[in-house]
C-alpha positions as a LaTeX table, in Angstrom:
\begin{tabular}{lrrr}
\hline
Residue & $x$ (\AA) & $y$ (\AA) & $z$ (\AA) \\
\hline
Met1 & 1.84 & 8.31 & $-9.16$ \\
Ile2 & 2.33 & 8.61 & $-5.57$ \\
Ser3 & 0.34 & 11.40 & $-4.00$ \\
Val4 & 1.12 & 12.71 & $-0.35$ \\
Gln5 & $-1.43$ & 14.86 & 1.62 \\
His6 & $-0.86$ & 16.06 & 5.04 \\
Phe7 & $-3.90$ & 16.57 & 7.39 \\
Arg8 & $-3.99$ & 18.19 & 10.80 \\
Phe9 & $-6.61$ & 17.37 & 13.30 \\
Thr10 & $-7.18$ & 18.48 & 17.03 \\
Ala11 & $-6.52$ & 15.33 & 19.08 \\
Pro12 & $-5.53$ & 14.75 & 22.78 \\
Ala13 & $-2.04$ & 13.37 & 21.51 \\
Asp14 & 0.34 & 13.57 & 18.49 \\
Leu15 & $-0.73$ & 10.75 & 16.46 \\
Arg16 & 0.81 & 10.28 & 12.90 \\
Leu17 & $-0.94$ & 7.77 & 10.70 \\
Val18 & $-0.21$ & 6.83 & 6.90 \\
Val19 & $-2.94$ & 5.54 & 4.80 \\
Ala20 & $-1.89$ & 3.81 & 1.67 \\
Gly21 & $-3.84$ & 1.66 & $-0.93$ \\
Asp22 & $-4.03$ & 0.70 & $-4.63$ \\
Leu23 & $-0.58$ & $-0.54$ & $-4.94$ \\
His24 & $-1.55$ & $-2.67$ & $-7.99$ \\
Gly25 & 1.86 & $-4.19$ & $-8.43$ \\
Ala26 & 3.82 & $-0.99$ & $-8.26$ \\
Asp27 & 7.31 & $-0.98$ & $-6.96$ \\
Pro28 & 7.19 & $-0.72$ & $-3.35$ \\
Ala29 & 10.51 & 0.35 & $-2.68$ \\
Pro30 & 9.90 & 4.23 & $-3.13$ \\
Ile31 & 6.41 & 4.05 & $-1.41$ \\
Leu32 & 8.17 & 2.22 & 1.68 \\
Lys33 & 10.85 & 4.94 & 1.84 \\
Leu34 & 8.14 & 7.63 & 1.80 \\
Ile35 & 6.24 & 6.01 & 4.56 \\
Glu36 & 9.28 & 5.48 & 6.62 \\
Arg37 & 9.99 & 9.01 & 6.18 \\
Gln38 & 6.56 & 10.07 & 7.86 \\
Gly39 & 7.29 & 8.55 & 11.03 \\
Pro40 & 3.94 & 7.03 & 11.34 \\
Ala41 & 2.51 & 5.45 & 14.66 \\
Ala42 & 0.43 & 3.04 & 12.54 \\
Ile43 & $-0.06$ & 2.36 & 8.82 \\
Leu44 & $-3.55$ & 1.88 & 7.42 \\
Leu45 & $-3.70$ & $-0.29$ & 4.09 \\
Thr46 & $-7.03$ & 0.45 & 2.18 \\
Gly47 & $-6.99$ & $-2.40$ & $-0.16$ \\
Asp48 & $-6.07$ & $-3.17$ & $-3.65$ \\
Ile49 & $-2.45$ & $-4.06$ & $-2.44$ \\
Leu50 & $-2.74$ & $-7.60$ & $-3.59$ \\
Glu51 & $-4.02$ & $-8.94$ & $-6.91$ \\
Gly52 & $-5.87$ & $-12.20$ & $-7.13$ \\
Pro53 & $-6.57$ & $-14.48$ & $-10.06$ \\
Gly54 & $-8.60$ & $-13.11$ & $-12.69$ \\
Arg55 & $-6.95$ & $-9.56$ & $-12.26$ \\
Glu56 & $-3.96$ & $-10.52$ & $-14.48$ \\
His57 & $-4.96$ & $-8.02$ & $-17.30$ \\
Phe58 & $-5.28$ & $-5.03$ & $-14.93$ \\
Ser59 & $-2.13$ & $-2.61$ & $-14.91$ \\
Leu60 & $-1.93$ & 1.03 & $-14.37$ \\
Pro61 & $-0.58$ & 3.14 & $-17.40$ \\
Phe62 & 2.87 & 3.59 & $-16.17$ \\
Gln63 & 3.36 & 0.01 & $-15.18$ \\
Lys64 & 4.74 & $-2.80$ & $-17.32$ \\
Val65 & 2.32 & $-5.86$ & $-17.42$ \\
Leu66 & 2.64 & $-8.30$ & $-14.61$ \\
Ser67 & 1.00 & $-11.65$ & $-14.05$ \\
Trp68 & $-1.22$ & $-11.74$ & $-10.84$ \\
Gln69 & 1.32 & $-13.98$ & $-9.09$ \\
Glu70 & 3.94 & $-11.34$ & $-9.64$ \\
Lys71 & 1.59 & $-8.65$ & $-8.25$ \\
Tyr72 & 0.65 & $-10.77$ & $-5.40$ \\
Gln73 & 4.18 & $-11.16$ & $-4.43$ \\
Ile74 & 4.95 & $-7.42$ & $-4.72$ \\
Gly75 & 1.84 & $-6.65$ & $-2.60$ \\
Met76 & 3.28 & $-9.23$ & 0.06 \\
Glu77 & 6.70 & $-7.67$ & $-0.06$ \\
Phe78 & 5.08 & $-4.16$ & 0.59 \\
Met79 & 3.02 & $-5.26$ & 3.60 \\
Lys80 & 6.06 & $-7.02$ & 5.16 \\
Gly81 & 8.00 & $-3.75$ & 4.69 \\
Cys82 & 4.99 & $-1.88$ & 6.31 \\
Val83 & 5.18 & $-4.19$ & 9.28 \\
Gln84 & 8.83 & $-3.55$ & 9.87 \\
Ile85 & 7.93 & 0.39 & 9.87 \\
Ala86 & 5.05 & 0.48 & 12.15 \\
Pro87 & 1.92 & $-1.62$ & 13.30 \\
Thr88 & $-0.04$ & $-2.21$ & 10.13 \\
Phe89 & $-3.85$ & $-2.58$ & 9.66 \\
Phe90 & $-5.18$ & $-4.04$ & 6.45 \\
Val91 & $-8.86$ & $-4.07$ & 4.66 \\
Ser92 & $-9.24$ & $-5.92$ & 1.62 \\
Gly93 & $-10.32$ & $-4.27$ & $-1.58$ \\
Asn94 & $-11.94$ & $-5.56$ & $-4.66$ \\
His95 & $-8.74$ & $-6.62$ & $-6.17$ \\
Glu96 & $-7.98$ & $-9.02$ & $-3.28$ \\
Asn97 & $-11.36$ & $-10.55$ & $-3.94$ \\
Thr98 & $-11.67$ & $-12.75$ & $-6.97$ \\
\hline
\end{tabular}
């Protein structure tokens, strides 16, 4: 499930950030379209974008079961797409650590 929440903060400049995480092998295309529509100044990836060895049995209920290699490739495609939209910053989550 994709969840979008908008927050407004008082700041000296208009700054739009997108925070995304927990991709876990989900189809990146609709997520990238949604991110692009937000017009972010930067994208912050909060981990669990890639899957490492030992995580091959993890999948969300609405996803078909993929190998960790397939999920890794999907995560890389997602991050490449993010970089094409805006500067992108990434921190690893527990699924990147095997």
